[in-house]
SEPAVO-11187 format. One record per residue (C-alpha): residue in one letter; x, y, z. Coordinates in nm, 3 decimals, decimal comma. Example, Ala and Ser with C-alpha at 12.3 -4.5 7.8 and 13.67 -1.06 7.14 Angstrom:
residues 2
- tidren / xx / yy / zz
- A / 1,230 / -0,450 / 0,780
- S / 1,367 / -0,106 / 0,714
//
This chain:
residues 603
- tidren / xx / yy / zz
- M / -2,815 / 6,115 / -4,328
- P / -2,757 / 5,721 / -4,404
- S / -2,420 / 5,571 / -4,311
- P / -2,184 / 5,481 / -4,580
- V / -2,187 / 5,130 / -4,731
- S / -1,882 / 4,925 / -4,623
- K / -1,665 / 4,792 / -4,901
- R / -1,672 / 4,451 / -4,743
- N / -2,052 / 4,431 / -4,784
- I / -2,021 / 4,523 / -5,141
- F / -1,823 / 4,214 / -5,231
- A / -2,007 / 3,985 / -4,989
- D / -2,213 / 3,796 / -5,240
- T / -1,918 / 3,751 / -5,487
- I / -1,750 / 3,399 / -5,426
- I / -1,396 / 3,417 / -5,467
- E / -1,254 / 3,046 / -5,541
- T / -0,901 / 3,071 / -5,398
- P / -0,660 / 2,783 / -5,419
- R / -0,672 / 2,724 / -5,046
- K / -1,041 / 2,727 / -5,031
- K / -1,058 / 2,474 / -5,292
- K / -0,835 / 2,254 / -5,116
- L / -1,040 / 2,275 / -4,794
- N / -1,370 / 2,205 / -4,972
- K / -1,205 / 1,893 / -5,128
- I / -1,096 / 1,781 / -4,785
- I / -1,443 / 1,847 / -4,643
- Q / -1,603 / 1,628 / -4,909
- Q / -1,377 / 1,340 / -4,857
- Q / -1,436 / 1,354 / -4,465
- K / -1,808 / 1,359 / -4,536
- K / -1,785 / 1,062 / -4,757
- L / -1,554 / 0,880 / -4,499
- L / -1,805 / 0,963 / -4,227
- H / -2,092 / 0,820 / -4,427
- N / -1,895 / 0,508 / -4,488
- K / -1,819 / 0,465 / -4,131
- S / -2,184 / 0,520 / -4,024
- T / -2,298 / 0,264 / -4,266
- H / -2,031 / 0,015 / -4,132
- I / -2,135 / 0,097 / -3,789
- S / -2,499 / 0,029 / -3,873
- K / -2,422 / -0,303 / -4,016
- L / -2,222 / -0,381 / -3,701
- K / -2,514 / -0,291 / -3,491
- T / -2,743 / -0,511 / -3,697
- N / -2,481 / -0,791 / -3,675
- I / -2,465 / -0,741 / -3,288
- N / -2,840 / -0,753 / -3,252
- K / -2,861 / -1,059 / -3,451
- F / -2,608 / -1,245 / -3,251
- K / -2,776 / -1,127 / -2,938
- N / -3,108 / -1,281 / -3,048
- Q / -2,946 / -1,585 / -3,135
- N / -2,818 / -1,625 / -2,782
- T / -3,137 / -1,558 / -2,600
- L / -3,330 / -1,842 / -2,397
- N / -3,651 / -1,777 / -2,618
- N / -3,453 / -1,844 / -2,938
- L / -3,286 / -2,155 / -2,779
- I / -3,630 / -2,283 / -2,690
- N / -3,761 / -2,216 / -3,021
- T / -3,486 / -2,396 / -3,205
- H / -3,439 / -2,682 / -2,948
- K / -3,609 / -3,016 / -3,029
- F / -3,810 / -3,111 / -2,705
- P / -3,926 / -3,469 / -2,670
- S / -4,285 / -3,366 / -2,617
- H / -4,515 / -3,061 / -2,611
- N / -4,544 / -3,109 / -2,232
- S / -4,180 / -3,099 / -2,177
- R / -4,153 / -2,775 / -2,375
- A / -4,458 / -2,620 / -2,190
- I / -4,296 / -2,683 / -1,855
- V / -3,991 / -2,513 / -1,965
- T / -4,179 / -2,213 / -2,093
- M / -4,383 / -2,164 / -1,794
- Q / -4,079 / -2,142 / -1,563
- L / -3,943 / -1,840 / -1,793
- R / -4,235 / -1,630 / -1,747
- N / -4,098 / -1,288 / -1,618
- K / -4,406 / -1,093 / -1,692
- R / -4,793 / -1,119 / -1,698
- R / -4,904 / -1,277 / -2,014
- P / -5,183 / -1,522 / -2,114
- W / -5,114 / -1,888 / -2,058
- T / -5,082 / -2,083 / -2,375
- I / -5,309 / -2,385 / -2,479
- Q / -5,001 / -2,628 / -2,424
- E / -4,949 / -2,469 / -2,068
- K / -5,315 / -2,497 / -1,984
- N / -5,329 / -2,859 / -2,090
- L / -5,024 / -2,945 / -1,889
- A / -5,141 / -2,769 / -1,581
- L / -5,478 / -2,952 / -1,604
- S / -5,333 / -3,270 / -1,659
- L / -5,104 / -3,218 / -1,345
- F / -5,395 / -3,104 / -1,152
- Y / -5,623 / -3,396 / -1,238
- K / -5,350 / -3,651 / -1,184
- S / -5,276 / -3,543 / -0,823
- P / -5,408 / -3,209 / -0,668
- T / -5,186 / -3,276 / -0,362
- S / -4,874 / -3,314 / -0,584
- Y / -4,965 / -2,995 / -0,792
- N / -4,989 / -2,800 / -0,478
- F / -4,664 / -2,935 / -0,351
- L / -4,482 / -2,818 / -0,669
- R / -4,624 / -2,484 / -0,619
- L / -4,494 / -2,467 / -0,281
- Q / -4,148 / -2,557 / -0,422
- R / -4,167 / -2,244 / -0,623
- V / -4,238 / -2,435 / -0,961
- N / -4,423 / -2,175 / -1,165
- L / -4,777 / -2,316 / -1,226
- P / -5,122 / -2,155 / -1,234
- S / -5,305 / -2,127 / -0,911
- P / -5,582 / -2,382 / -0,829
- S / -5,833 / -2,072 / -0,865
- T / -5,718 / -2,015 / -1,200
- V / -5,777 / -2,385 / -1,290
- R / -6,107 / -2,393 / -1,156
- R / -6,201 / -2,065 / -1,374
- W / -6,070 / -2,279 / -1,671
- I / -6,290 / -2,562 / -1,596
- G / -6,596 / -2,323 / -1,518
- Q / -6,591 / -2,122 / -1,827
- S / -6,888 / -2,312 / -1,959
- K / -7,246 / -2,234 / -1,840
- Y / -7,371 / -2,607 / -1,807
- L / -7,696 / -2,574 / -1,984
- P / -7,923 / -2,892 / -1,976
- G / -7,766 / -3,161 / -2,209
- F / -7,406 / -3,242 / -2,264
- N / -7,125 / -2,994 / -2,226
- K / -6,839 / -3,054 / -2,458
- L / -6,580 / -2,857 / -2,271
- F / -6,676 / -3,035 / -1,933
- L / -6,645 / -3,379 / -2,111
- G / -6,305 / -3,271 / -2,254
- H / -6,182 / -3,194 / -1,897
- L / -6,318 / -3,532 / -1,784
- K / -6,131 / -3,714 / -2,067
- R / -5,811 / -3,534 / -1,954
- K / -5,860 / -3,626 / -1,612
- F / -5,882 / -4,000 / -1,685
- E / -5,632 / -3,988 / -1,975
- F / -5,362 / -4,187 / -1,783
- K / -5,574 / -4,374 / -1,562
- T / -5,588 / -4,763 / -1,540
- Y / -5,866 / -4,984 / -1,632
- N / -5,985 / -5,019 / -1,273
- D / -6,005 / -4,643 / -1,260
- K / -6,220 / -4,607 / -1,582
- V / -6,485 / -4,873 / -1,490
- C / -6,794 / -4,684 / -1,357
- S / -7,171 / -4,735 / -1,290
- V / -7,424 / -4,474 / -1,426
- C / -7,710 / -4,397 / -1,198
- F / -8,002 / -4,152 / -1,284
- D / -8,303 / -4,028 / -1,089
- E / -8,537 / -3,728 / -1,107
- I / -8,565 / -3,439 / -0,863
- S / -8,869 / -3,208 / -0,837
- I / -8,798 / -2,852 / -0,912
- K / -9,000 / -2,534 / -0,882
- E / -9,209 / -2,409 / -1,185
- L / -9,051 / -2,066 / -1,224
- L / -8,958 / -1,870 / -1,547
- E / -8,632 / -1,642 / -1,493
- Y / -8,460 / -1,430 / -1,741
- S / -8,091 / -1,524 / -1,804
- K / -7,854 / -1,223 / -1,889
- D / -7,565 / -1,466 / -1,995
- F / -7,789 / -1,655 / -2,239
- D / -8,045 / -1,399 / -2,329
- F / -8,345 / -1,630 / -2,293
- I / -8,600 / -1,747 / -2,038
- E / -8,494 / -2,027 / -1,807
- G / -8,770 / -2,260 / -1,663
- F / -8,895 / -2,437 / -1,989
- E / -8,871 / -2,786 / -2,071
- D / -8,511 / -2,849 / -2,212
- L / -8,396 / -3,190 / -2,327
- G / -8,059 / -3,085 / -2,442
- R / -8,009 / -3,203 / -2,817
- L / -8,374 / -3,306 / -2,837
- G / -8,482 / -2,958 / -2,802
- R / -8,698 / -2,727 / -2,595
- S / -9,066 / -2,680 / -2,557
- S / -9,318 / -2,422 / -2,435
- K / -9,392 / -2,622 / -2,130
- T / -9,282 / -2,519 / -1,789
- A / -9,027 / -2,756 / -1,626
- N / -9,118 / -2,919 / -1,280
- T / -8,887 / -3,218 / -1,297
- A / -8,503 / -3,242 / -1,350
- L / -8,348 / -3,574 / -1,464
- V / -7,977 / -3,601 / -1,357
- F / -7,713 / -3,851 / -1,473
- M / -7,416 / -3,933 / -1,245
- A / -7,115 / -4,158 / -1,305
- R / -6,954 / -4,334 / -1,015
- G / -6,635 / -4,558 / -0,987
- V / -6,693 / -4,906 / -0,936
- Y / -6,332 / -4,987 / -0,815
- T / -6,234 / -4,656 / -0,717
- S / -6,385 / -4,372 / -0,515
- W / -6,488 / -4,092 / -0,749
- K / -6,822 / -3,959 / -0,859
- I / -6,905 / -3,684 / -1,107
- P / -7,235 / -3,557 / -1,239
- I / -7,253 / -3,588 / -1,614
- A / -7,559 / -3,427 / -1,740
- Y / -7,912 / -3,311 / -1,643
- F / -8,230 / -3,250 / -1,845
- L / -8,553 / -3,043 / -1,749
- A / -8,881 / -3,188 / -1,819
- H / -9,255 / -3,129 / -1,763
- S / -9,355 / -3,424 / -1,534
- A / -9,157 / -3,765 / -1,555
- V / -8,949 / -3,805 / -1,866
- K / -9,156 / -4,031 / -2,119
- H / -9,008 / -4,392 / -2,152
- N / -8,891 / -4,338 / -2,519
- I / -8,711 / -4,034 / -2,458
- L / -8,554 / -4,181 / -2,147
- K / -8,429 / -4,473 / -2,358
- T / -8,264 / -4,216 / -2,597
- L / -8,106 / -4,021 / -2,324
- I / -7,954 / -4,345 / -2,149
- I / -7,787 / -4,436 / -2,467
- D / -7,664 / -4,084 / -2,528
- V / -7,519 / -4,057 / -2,182
- L / -7,342 / -4,407 / -2,214
- Q / -7,208 / -4,313 / -2,559
- E / -7,062 / -3,987 / -2,435
- L / -6,880 / -4,172 / -2,161
- L / -6,737 / -4,424 / -2,413
- N / -6,624 / -4,135 / -2,629
- I / -6,399 / -4,004 / -2,352
- D / -6,260 / -4,341 / -2,288
- L / -6,449 / -4,437 / -1,991
- F / -6,605 / -4,774 / -1,923
- P / -6,964 / -4,750 / -1,812
- K / -7,043 / -5,124 / -1,724
- V / -7,362 / -5,072 / -1,515
- I / -7,665 / -4,840 / -1,502
- V / -7,880 / -4,821 / -1,190
- C / -8,217 / -4,668 / -1,126
- D / -8,529 / -4,700 / -0,910
- Q / -8,841 / -4,903 / -1,028
- G / -9,027 / -4,596 / -1,160
- T / -9,281 / -4,700 / -1,437
- N / -9,097 / -4,480 / -1,690
- N / -8,770 / -4,642 / -1,583
- Q / -8,912 / -5,013 / -1,619
- S / -9,056 / -4,920 / -1,973
- A / -8,742 / -4,762 / -2,091
- L / -8,539 / -5,087 / -1,984
- R / -8,807 / -5,291 / -2,169
- L / -8,740 / -5,095 / -2,492
- L / -8,375 / -5,168 / -2,438
- N / -8,456 / -5,552 / -2,438
- V / -8,360 / -5,583 / -2,068
- S / -8,557 / -5,878 / -1,880
- V / -8,533 / -6,049 / -1,563
- D / -8,317 / -6,337 / -1,719
- R / -8,139 / -6,088 / -1,950
- P / -8,027 / -5,798 / -1,733
- F / -7,813 / -5,636 / -1,981
- F / -7,815 / -5,454 / -2,313
- Y / -7,571 / -5,341 / -2,576
- V / -7,449 / -4,986 / -2,672
- G / -7,276 / -5,062 / -3,003
- E / -7,062 / -5,365 / -2,903
- H / -7,035 / -5,242 / -2,536
- K / -7,228 / -5,457 / -2,279
- V / -7,403 / -5,272 / -2,016
- F / -7,594 / -5,432 / -1,711
- A / -7,922 / -5,271 / -1,595
- L / -7,991 / -5,294 / -1,202
- F / -8,233 / -5,150 / -0,974
- D / -8,144 / -4,966 / -0,668
- T / -8,128 / -5,220 / -0,366
- P / -8,248 / -4,955 / -0,103
- H / -8,547 / -4,887 / -0,320
- L / -8,630 / -5,255 / -0,357
- L / -8,606 / -5,293 / 0,025
- K / -8,862 / -5,015 / 0,087
- S / -9,091 / -5,150 / -0,183
- I / -9,088 / -5,507 / 0,000
- R / -9,163 / -5,348 / 0,338
- N / -9,447 / -5,127 / 0,181
- N / -9,601 / -5,426 / 0,013
- F / -9,568 / -5,625 / 0,331
- I / -9,733 / -5,381 / 0,554
- G / -10,098 / -5,506 / 0,627
- S / -10,060 / -5,813 / 0,389
- N / -9,928 / -6,175 / 0,359
- F / -9,674 / -6,324 / 0,123
- K / -9,719 / -6,661 / 0,007
- K / -9,471 / -6,895 / -0,150
- G / -9,638 / -7,241 / -0,218
- D / -9,775 / -7,350 / 0,108
- I / -9,565 / -7,116 / 0,313
- V / -9,754 / -6,813 / 0,449
- I / -9,569 / -6,508 / 0,560
- S / -9,752 / -6,256 / 0,761
- F / -9,683 / -5,900 / 0,855
- N / -9,911 / -5,944 / 1,170
- D / -9,645 / -6,144 / 1,337
- I / -9,425 / -5,858 / 1,333
- V / -9,675 / -5,633 / 1,482
- Q / -9,765 / -5,889 / 1,753
- T / -9,398 / -5,926 / 1,830
- Y / -9,366 / -5,550 / 1,859
- N / -9,668 / -5,514 / 2,087
- I / -9,539 / -5,785 / 2,313
- D / -9,199 / -5,608 / 2,342
- K / -9,362 / -5,275 / 2,388
- K / -9,520 / -5,377 / 2,722
- N / -9,194 / -5,482 / 2,883
- K / -9,089 / -5,230 / 3,152
- K / -8,743 / -5,359 / 3,244
- S / -8,579 / -5,421 / 2,932
- R / -8,671 / -5,431 / 2,559
- A / -8,539 / -5,647 / 2,269
- L / -8,657 / -5,418 / 1,992
- L / -8,511 / -5,086 / 2,113
- K / -8,499 / -4,922 / 1,785
- I / -8,849 / -5,030 / 1,663
- T / -9,110 / -4,753 / 1,691
- D / -9,480 / -4,691 / 1,559
- A / -9,301 / -4,530 / 1,262
- H / -9,178 / -4,887 / 1,179
- I / -9,495 / -5,065 / 1,202
- R / -9,743 / -4,790 / 1,085
- P / -9,527 / -4,544 / 0,875
- N / -9,696 / -4,251 / 0,700
- S / -9,616 / -4,140 / 0,339
- F / -9,297 / -3,979 / 0,432
- Q / -9,187 / -4,256 / 0,667
- K / -9,234 / -4,501 / 0,390
- M / -8,954 / -4,349 / 0,192
- R / -8,693 / -4,390 / 0,454
- V / -8,456 / -4,686 / 0,404
- K / -8,347 / -4,675 / 0,767
- L / -8,681 / -4,784 / 0,874
- A / -8,737 / -5,060 / 0,626
- A / -8,375 / -5,201 / 0,700
- Q / -8,450 / -5,206 / 1,090
- V / -8,781 / -5,406 / 1,031
- F / -8,586 / -5,648 / 0,825
- S / -8,292 / -5,696 / 1,062
- H / -8,138 / -5,989 / 1,246
- T / -8,268 / -5,838 / 1,574
- M / -8,639 / -5,860 / 1,457
- S / -8,602 / -6,236 / 1,342
- S / -8,433 / -6,328 / 1,682
- T / -8,697 / -6,148 / 1,866
- I / -8,986 / -6,321 / 1,686
- R / -8,816 / -6,673 / 1,761
- T / -8,764 / -6,585 / 2,121
- C / -9,136 / -6,490 / 2,143
- I / -9,218 / -6,839 / 1,965
- S / -8,994 / -7,008 / 2,227
- T / -9,160 / -6,828 / 2,520
- K / -9,490 / -6,927 / 2,378
- E / -9,603 / -6,571 / 2,377
- L / -9,645 / -6,579 / 1,991
- K / -9,835 / -6,891 / 1,892
- N / -9,929 / -6,790 / 1,522
- E / -9,845 / -7,079 / 1,271
- T / -9,696 / -6,835 / 1,027
- A / -9,451 / -6,700 / 1,300
- N / -9,160 / -6,940 / 1,203
- N / -9,201 / -6,840 / 0,824
- T / -9,210 / -6,478 / 0,912
- A / -8,904 / -6,507 / 1,118
- D / -8,719 / -6,695 / 0,835
- F / -8,826 / -6,438 / 0,570
- V / -8,710 / -6,145 / 0,790
- E / -8,368 / -6,306 / 0,827
- F / -8,351 / -6,379 / 0,453
- I / -8,423 / -6,019 / 0,357
- D / -8,167 / -5,910 / 0,613
- K / -7,891 / -6,117 / 0,472
- L / -8,003 / -6,023 / 0,116
- F / -7,960 / -5,666 / 0,184
- D / -7,625 / -5,718 / 0,358
- C / -7,502 / -5,917 / 0,064
- L / -7,604 / -5,642 / -0,211
- N / -7,478 / -5,360 / 0,025
- S / -7,104 / -5,448 / 0,109
- R / -6,869 / -5,162 / 0,156
- T / -6,550 / -5,352 / 0,279
- L / -6,357 / -5,647 / 0,174
- Y / -6,399 / -5,812 / 0,532
- S / -6,673 / -5,767 / 0,790
- S / -6,753 / -5,941 / 1,106
- N / -7,091 / -6,022 / 0,927
- P / -6,984 / -6,251 / 0,647
- Y / -7,283 / -6,160 / 0,463
- N / -7,174 / -5,801 / 0,447
- S / -6,841 / -5,881 / 0,300
- A / -6,719 / -5,818 / -0,058
- L / -6,842 / -6,050 / -0,336
- T / -6,561 / -6,303 / -0,421
- D / -6,550 / -6,634 / -0,634
- N / -6,555 / -6,848 / -0,316
- S / -6,755 / -6,626 / -0,069
- I / -7,081 / -6,720 / 0,127
- V / -7,217 / -6,402 / -0,036
- K / -7,201 / -6,552 / -0,397
- D / -7,363 / -6,877 / -0,279
- F / -7,659 / -6,688 / -0,094
- L / -7,719 / -6,483 / -0,402
- S / -7,717 / -6,771 / -0,642
- K / -8,003 / -6,932 / -0,423
- A / -8,182 / -6,604 / -0,343
- T / -8,343 / -6,594 / -0,698
- D / -8,527 / -6,903 / -0,634
- F / -8,711 / -6,762 / -0,342
- F / -8,869 / -6,478 / -0,528
- K / -8,981 / -6,676 / -0,838
- N / -9,316 / -6,811 / -0,685
- L / -9,373 / -6,549 / -0,436
- V / -9,699 / -6,367 / -0,431
- K / -9,876 / -6,117 / -0,210
- L / -10,216 / -6,184 / -0,058
- K / -10,441 / -5,884 / 0,047
- N / -10,823 / -5,872 / 0,089
- G / -10,850 / -6,195 / -0,114
- K / -10,642 / -6,073 / -0,389
- V / -10,325 / -6,236 / -0,541
- T / -10,069 / -6,000 / -0,697
- R / -9,714 / -6,008 / -0,773
- P / -9,530 / -5,659 / -0,686
- P / -9,269 / -5,554 / -0,933
- C / -9,008 / -5,551 / -0,655
- F / -8,996 / -5,935 / -0,669
- N / -8,880 / -5,930 / -1,025
- G / -8,677 / -5,628 / -0,957
- F / -8,462 / -5,828 / -0,684
- I / -8,425 / -6,114 / -0,927
- Q / -8,305 / -5,891 / -1,200
- T / -8,057 / -5,706 / -0,974
- I / -7,910 / -6,029 / -0,835
- N / -7,868 / -6,189 / -1,178
- G / -7,728 / -5,864 / -1,302
- V / -7,456 / -5,850 / -1,020
- L / -7,370 / -6,205 / -1,036
- S / -7,321 / -6,190 / -1,421
- F / -7,136 / -5,870 / -1,399
- F / -6,883 / -6,025 / -1,155
- E / -6,843 / -6,314 / -1,370
- E / -6,749 / -6,093 / -1,664
- E / -6,511 / -5,883 / -1,464
- K / -6,318 / -6,181 / -1,344
- N / -6,157 / -6,193 / -1,708
- N / -6,023 / -5,844 / -1,615
- N / -5,824 / -5,968 / -1,317
- I / -6,100 / -5,851 / -1,064
- I / -6,086 / -6,069 / -0,763
- F / -6,363 / -5,910 / -0,545
- L / -6,683 / -5,665 / -0,582
- L / -6,819 / -5,419 / -0,345
- T / -7,180 / -5,422 / -0,408
- N / -7,247 / -5,098 / -0,239
- R / -7,112 / -4,937 / -0,542
- L / -7,401 / -5,055 / -0,750
- N / -7,669 / -4,855 / -0,610
- Q / -7,769 / -4,484 / -0,634
- D / -7,696 / -4,332 / -0,285
- V / -7,444 / -4,084 / -0,451
- I / -7,722 / -3,932 / -0,652
- E / -7,941 / -3,908 / -0,349
- N / -7,659 / -3,723 / -0,165
- L / -7,619 / -3,512 / -0,479
- F / -7,969 / -3,400 / -0,477
- S / -7,917 / -3,322 / -0,091
- I / -7,639 / -3,093 / -0,182
- F / -7,872 / -2,914 / -0,450
- R / -8,122 / -2,861 / -0,199
- Q / -7,871 / -2,711 / 0,061
- K / -7,736 / -2,446 / -0,171
- G / -7,811 / -2,104 / -0,021
- G / -7,997 / -2,256 / 0,278
- Y / -8,244 / -2,536 / 0,252
- N / -8,436 / -2,525 / -0,060
- K / -8,668 / -2,810 / -0,107
- N / -8,757 / -2,742 / -0,478
- P / -8,488 / -2,545 / -0,636
- T / -8,560 / -2,355 / -0,964
- S / -8,404 / -2,442 / -1,291
- K / -8,155 / -2,151 / -1,245
- T / -8,032 / -2,271 / -0,906
- L / -8,035 / -2,615 / -1,010
- R / -7,799 / -2,512 / -1,305
- T / -7,552 / -2,309 / -1,081
- S / -7,544 / -2,593 / -0,817
- F / -7,465 / -2,859 / -1,094
- R / -7,200 / -2,623 / -1,242
- S / -7,026 / -2,587 / -0,894
- T / -7,071 / -2,962 / -0,812
- C / -6,896 / -3,049 / -1,139
- I / -6,604 / -2,807 / -1,099
- F / -6,522 / -2,945 / -0,745
- S / -6,583 / -3,289 / -0,859
- L / -6,298 / -3,247 / -1,105
- C / -6,082 / -3,053 / -0,862
- Q / -6,148 / -3,252 / -0,554
- S / -5,835 / -3,327 / -0,352
- K / -5,785 / -3,636 / -0,120
- G / -5,657 / -3,357 / 0,149
- T / -5,975 / -3,174 / 0,138
- N / -6,245 / -3,173 / 0,395
- C / -6,505 / -3,423 / 0,262
- E / -6,659 / -3,724 / 0,385
- E / -6,446 / -4,049 / 0,372
- E / -6,580 / -4,366 / 0,214
- N / -6,528 / -4,696 / 0,376
- A / -6,416 / -4,851 / 0,072
- V / -6,113 / -5,076 / -0,063
- D / -5,973 / -4,907 / -0,367
- D / -5,689 / -5,147 / -0,464
- I / -5,863 / -5,423 / -0,642
- S / -5,535 / -5,623 / -0,668
- V / -5,510 / -5,676 / -0,308
- M / -5,347 / -6,017 / -0,216
- Y / -5,476 / -6,153 / 0,105
- N / -5,457 / -6,461 / 0,328
- D / -5,743 / -6,600 / 0,510
- N / -5,532 / -6,698 / 0,788
- D / -5,414 / -6,344 / 0,862
- V / -5,771 / -6,198 / 0,887
- T / -5,926 / -6,187 / 1,232
- I / -6,300 / -6,175 / 1,227
- I / -6,473 / -6,052 / 1,554
- E / -6,817 / -6,181 / 1,577
- S / -7,059 / -5,972 / 1,770
- T / -7,306 / -6,129 / 2,002
- N / -7,583 / -6,000 / 1,801
- D / -7,444 / -6,187 / 1,471
- S / -7,338 / -6,509 / 1,628
- L / -7,599 / -6,592 / 1,861
- S / -7,974 / -6,548 / 1,861
- D / -8,157 / -6,414 / 2,177
- T / -8,263 / -6,765 / 2,288
- E / -7,922 / -6,911 / 2,249
- S / -7,753 / -6,646 / 2,436
- I / -7,942 / -6,725 / 2,745
- S / -7,785 / -7,068 / 2,791
- S / -7,433 / -6,958 / 2,691
- L / -7,390 / -6,640 / 2,870
- P / -7,377 / -6,775 / 3,222
- S / -7,078 / -6,990 / 3,125
- I / -6,921 / -6,654 / 3,014
- S / -6,991 / -6,457 / 3,333
- S / -6,885 / -6,733 / 3,560
- P / -6,696 / -7,061 / 3,539
- K / -6,931 / -7,216 / 3,781
- K / -7,266 / -7,334 / 3,669
- L / -7,559 / -7,169 / 3,822
- K / -7,803 / -7,381 / 4,018
- V / -8,157 / -7,341 / 3,918
- H / -8,441 / -7,407 / 4,168
- E / -8,714 / -7,617 / 4,099
- T / -8,945 / -7,303 / 4,172
- E / -8,764 / -7,119 / 3,901
- K / -8,819 / -7,404 / 3,650
- K / -9,189 / -7,391 / 3,689
- K / -9,194 / -7,017 / 3,623
- S / -9,262 / -6,920 / 3,278
- I / -8,992 / -6,748 / 3,081
- T / -9,103 / -6,429 / 2,904
- L / -8,951 / -6,196 / 2,632
- E / -8,857 / -5,964 / 2,899
- D / -8,678 / -6,220 / 3,112
- C / -8,473 / -6,318 / 2,796
- S / -8,399 / -5,943 / 2,714
- V / -8,273 / -5,887 / 3,077
- T / -8,065 / -6,216 / 3,072
- Y / -7,923 / -6,118 / 2,733
- F / -7,828 / -5,769 / 2,820
- S / -7,669 / -5,900 / 3,160
- G / -7,452 / -6,154 / 2,977
- Y / -7,355 / -5,889 / 2,721
- L / -7,234 / -5,661 / 2,996
- A / -7,062 / -5,931 / 3,183
- Y / -6,882 / -6,026 / 2,868
- K / -6,759 / -5,669 / 2,818
- C / -6,656 / -5,621 / 3,166
- I / -6,437 / -5,947 / 3,161
- A / -6,291 / -5,852 / 2,839
- K / -6,200 / -5,498 / 2,998
- F / -6,107 / -5,563 / 3,335
- D / -5,875 / -5,832 / 3,439
- C / -6,075 / -5,993 / 3,733
- K / -5,948 / -6,306 / 3,898
- M / -6,234 / -6,551 / 3,972
//
């Protein structure tokens, strides 16, 4: 049986509005409204608090503060990095500028806990480009930033270019999605021919020690002279666009190089051309000219008017000296100097040792001892001495030298006087071989180079340049660059186009990032062009080789070794003097001179 329904449940759905209940409901509504108003007010207060908080943050202060420059703003924001985030464009530009200005100072700031990108990060930014054949805009932009605050002396440069043989090999590039190894001339386009030659352009500071590769191009065989002319103009224009001052171009005497220079209206008497209104001097590489002189001289004669110069005199002098058993005058001369093969003809060292002061002195000594009786011997000795002095003048590395001809080119130096007269020697010089009279290109090459060096120095005097190191006007740096390319990944005589690209890329990066504190070869060069010097403060130590000839040293050395005059017996007077005797006497006197200088002997 169901339970009975409660009376309370019967009237549960019925709302009874009592006066007390009405009063309470009214109070509740008032409190809800008040609560809503308070919540709204609290929300507004929170908004105001957050607003005031944001106004007092460092970021807002930085955004509202007026900095004097973008770099000053960037250096502040770099120090407020409290979490990992990408570097901004302004911060990157500032870091690169600081790094280029002085890598040593950059590392010092990082050691002082100044928040800067690491050097590896900077190198990664520089190496983002793939460095394809032609010009790299990103790399040139970094180069412009590197020299942005440099002086005129820092920006003056020479541009040397040369070709290196590469291996014909086609390789697929995953990065570029094309086949590497075809002929590629940059903006001039690609072709279906396989590349076996790379043309490399490199810039080098004339007054400061820096060298940076600029661009490279792949070609099938040597680059044609008309294309080479266009590439030369393009390279010089790109350097001018980044505010550098290319004043000189240097190359060897390849037939395509000579033809390209002729297209630029360069001649022996006019060793310059113009890129717009910018004047550029065209020189030939002095070491290549020296090798060409030696190679043309082997087995032939040179003639200037009635003067005949014979290579046979050098051969006979070498044979005379070679027979000596006690002592030799030509210690460094070997068969490779006299009869070089195809590879030995390419070595500058061998050519320089043939045309040396030692060789000319030995020839004159053989003439004095009557062991060499050729009529052309004196002329040959004079010619060897002339080439030796000329090479020294065009290969100076320091401001002062014990050899005056190897000093820097200055306005009142012996170097300038010698070079001014040297061009006359080559004007009427010809080659005689097997009855044929020819004139090798190296003769005109020397005239053009000498005229170019002197004209360049005369123009630079208007920019307060007081001396010129002529060694900066050759292409040794690009030959060293080719050695670096061949040494990547072990010795690689003929790198492929891909390995050349990667080597070129890494060389460019480290050229931009190179620090003076790194483990690199030092150059014996004077970078401060505004050096003030006094001739009285300079002590020049002359070596025995440079100050005395072999015949002169025989008479002078006894007075050095002993204050008493040596008595010469009549039997000794009648004895004939040979080159071997002169060599022994010379060495004995030199040894005595060194001993007296080192040991304090009381005579």
